[in-house]
C-alpha positions in Angstrom: 31.4 62.3 169.1 31.8 58.5 169.0 30.7 56.6 165.9 31.2 53.1 164.4 34.1 53.3 162.0 32.3 51.3 159.2 29.3 53.6 159.5 31.4 56.7 159.4 33.3 55.6 156.3 30.0 54.6 154.6 28.5 58.0 155.4 31.6 59.8 154.1 31.6 57.7 150.9 27.9 58.4 150.3 28.4 62.2 150.8 31.5 62.0 148.5 29.4 60.3 145.8 26.8 63.1 146.1 29.5 65.8 145.7 30.8 64.1 142.6 27.4 63.9 141.1 26.8 67.6 141.7 30.1 68.4 139.9 29.1 66.2 137.0 26.0 68.4 136.7 28.2 71.5 136.7 30.1 70.0 133.7 26.9 70.4 131.7 26.6 74.1 132.4 27.6 76.9 130.1 30.9 78.8 130.7 28.9 81.9 131.5 27.3 80.1 134.4 30.5 78.5 135.6 32.4 81.8 135.5 29.8 84.1 136.9 30.7 86.2 139.9 28.4 88.5 141.8 31.4 90.9 142.4 35.2 90.7 142.1 35.5 89.5 145.7 33.3 86.5 145.4 34.1 83.2 143.8 32.6 81.6 140.7 31.6 78.0 140.5 34.9 77.2 138.9 36.8 79.0 141.6 34.9 77.2 144.4 35.9 73.9 142.7 39.5 75.1 142.2 39.7 75.9 145.9 38.7 72.3 146.7 41.3 71.0 144.4 44.0 73.0 146.2 42.9 71.3 149.4 43.2 68.0 147.7 46.7 68.8 146.5 47.6 69.4 150.1 45.7 66.6 151.8 45.7 63.7 149.4 49.5 63.0 149.7 49.4 63.3 153.5 46.4 61.0 153.7 48.0 58.4 151.4 51.2 58.5 153.4 49.4 58.1 156.7 47.3 55.2 155.4 50.3 53.4 154.0 52.0 53.6 157.4 48.9 52.3 159.1 48.1 49.4 156.8 49.4 46.8 159.3 47.5 48.4 162.3 44.2 46.8 163.1 41.6 49.5 163.5 39.2 50.2 166.3 35.6 49.4 165.6 34.7 53.0 166.7 36.0 56.4 166.0 36.0 59.2 168.6 36.5 62.7 167.3 39.1 64.9 169.0 38.1 68.3 170.3 40.1 70.3 167.7 38.9 68.1 164.8 35.3 68.4 165.9 35.8 72.2 166.1 37.1 72.3 162.5 34.2 70.2 161.3 31.6 72.2 163.0 33.2 75.5 161.8 33.0 74.3 158.1 29.6 72.7 158.3 26.8 74.6 156.5 24.0 75.3 158.9 20.4 75.1 157.6 21.7 75.5 154.0 23.6 78.7 154.9 27.4 79.3 154.9 29.2 81.5 157.4 31.6 83.6 155.5 35.3 83.1 156.2 38.5 84.3 154.7 40.4 81.6 152.8 44.1 81.0 153.5 46.0 83.0 150.8 47.5 79.9 149.2 44.1 78.3 148.9 42.3 81.3 147.5 41.7 80.9 143.7 40.2 84.4 143.3 42.0 86.2 140.5 43.8 83.1 139.2 42.9 81.7 135.8 40.5 78.7 136.0 38.7 76.7 133.4 36.5 73.7 133.2 39.5 71.4 133.6 39.1 72.0 137.4 35.9 70.1 137.3 37.5 67.0 135.8 40.4 67.3 138.3 38.0 67.5 141.2 36.2 64.3 140.0 39.6 62.5 139.7 40.5 63.7 143.2 37.1 62.4 144.5 37.9 59.0 143.0 41.3 59.0 144.8 39.6 60.1 148.0 37.1 57.3 147.7 39.9 54.8 147.4 41.5 56.2 150.6 38.2 56.0 152.4 38.0 52.3 151.4 41.5 51.7 152.7 40.5 53.3 156.1 37.7 50.8 156.9 40.2 48.6 158.9 42.4 51.3 160.4 42.4 53.1 163.7 41.3 56.5 162.6 42.5 58.1 165.8 46.1 56.6 165.8 47.5 59.0 163.2 47.6 62.8 163.3 47.5 64.7 160.0 48.9 68.3 159.8 46.4 70.9 158.8 46.7 73.4 155.9 47.1 76.1 158.6 50.3 74.7 160.1 52.2 71.4 160.2 52.2 71.9 164.0 48.4 71.9 164.2 47.2 68.4 163.6 44.0 66.5 163.8 43.3 62.7 163.6 43.0 60.8 160.3 39.2 60.4 161.0 38.7 64.1 161.7 40.7 65.0 158.6 38.4 62.7 156.5 35.3 64.3 158.1 36.7 67.8 157.5 37.4 67.1 153.9 33.8 66.0 153.2 32.2 68.9 155.1 34.5 71.3 153.4 33.4 70.0 150.0 29.8 70.3 150.9 30.4 73.8 152.1 32.0 75.0 148.9 29.7 73.1 146.6 26.8 74.8 148.3 28.6 78.1 147.7 29.0 77.1 144.0 25.2 76.3 143.8 24.5 79.7 145.4 26.5 81.4 142.7 24.1 80.0 140.2 21.0 81.0 142.2 22.2 84.6 142.5 21.9 85.4 138.8 19.0 82.9 138.3 20.4 81.4 135.2 17.9 80.0 132.7 18.3 76.5 131.2 19.1 78.1 127.8 22.3 79.8 128.9 
């Protein structure tokens, strides 16, 4: 996949804004809606967002460090995804509004840990930090730097693919969170 860098960043920013807006809607919901789980092995809305925050805790420092290193490098006007990065993005991407079930890495699994509505505020703050990083990436070569993945520091993907993965990963789990609400069919009064 080859795309203009400015167009890619603009698309990622737009999708990040949409994710933030959805979580702001979640902030208006009752605790019973946010904490509802179909069964003990599934995640609630809050657990879905907590999972995303765990990814941010891992990736934001790596992205900030990589971008600071690359500030002086003039970027390419286009970004070409690597085969592994493209694989991870496609793996995470919801297809036709459906999510293929996957097992989360243990350290990233919030199931069974205490969560409250603070995770929503934290996610929005993380989104704002991510948007600042996206803005800083407009002039960088998104293929020049490799970012370690959460699976292993030895498995890396390009800066551009990491940004794409983060956005698709958010969309995946925010769709999962929305599905939590649909399962029980919560009414507006709850």
